[in-house]
N, C-alpha and C positions, 0 to 999 in steps of 0.2 A: 504494500500500500504506500502511496505517495503521501508525504506530509504536505498538506495544503495550508500553509500559513499565509496570513494576510500581510503583504509587504506594501508599504506606502512610500512613495518617493516624496519626501518632505519638500524637496525643491520644486516639485510640480504644483504645490499649493500656492495660492496667492499670498502676498506679503502679510496681510492682516491675519489670515488664518495661521500662517507660519509663525508669526510673532506670538499669537495666543497659545499655540501648541508649545512653543519654547518656554513661555511663562508657566504653563501647567507643568511641564517637565521639571522646571526649577523648583516648584513648590510641592510637588508630589513625587511618589516613586512609580508613577505610571510609565509604561512604555509609550513610544510614539503612536502606535496603533490604538492603544487603549485611550490615550489622551485625545486623539482625533475622534474616536467613537463617542467618548463622553462629551466632547465639545459639540458634536452634532446633536446629541440627546438634549443638551441644554440650550439649543438654538444659538450656538456660537457665543455664549456668555461664559467667558473663562472664569469670572468671579464665582459663578454658581458651581462650576466644576470643582474649584479649589475648596469652596465652602462645603460641598458635598463630601469631598475627600476627608476634610477635617471634622466632619460631623456637626457642623454649625447649622442649626435650623433657621428657617426664614422667619422673620418677625411678622406677627399679625398686625394689621392696621388697627390703630386705636379706634374706639367707637367715636363717631362724630356726634357732637352735641349741636342741636339746631339753634339754641339761643343761650344767653347768659343765665336767664331765669331757670332753664332746665338744669343747667349745671349746678346752680345754687341749691335747688330743691333736691337734686341727686345727692349732693354732699350732706344736706341736712338729714335726709332719709338714712344715709349710710351711718352717720354719727349716732342718730337715735337708735338704729338697729343694734349697733355695737354696745351702746349704753344699756339697752334692755337685755341683751345677751349676757353682759357682765352681771347685771342685777339678778337675773334668773339663776345664774351660777352661784352667786353669793347667797341667794335665798335658799337654794338646795343645800348648801353647806352650813346654813344656820348662821351666817355672818352678817345678817342684816340687823339694823337698829329698830327696836320697837318704839314707836312714837306714842 
C-alpha cells in the first residue's frame, strides 16, 4: 500500500495565507498541513486557530440594556435579591435579631 500523505507547497499559497500559516506554526506545534487545514476551518482567522490550540474560549457578548432606567432597576433587583438570600440564610441558622 502506498502512503498517501497530504503535501502542501507552502510557496504556492498567496502571501497573506502564507504569513498566517507561519504565524500559526510559530505559536503552535502544528505541522504545515494541519495549520492550513485549521486555518480553512476557521475561515482564515489565524487568531481563532491559535486560541483554539491554547484552549481559550470565545467570550459571550454582554447583555444589552435598552435604557439607563432598566439598568438601575436591574441593579436594585439584584441587590434586594442578595439581601433577602442572606437574610433567609441567617434566619435558618437562628442568627436573626428578634425585635
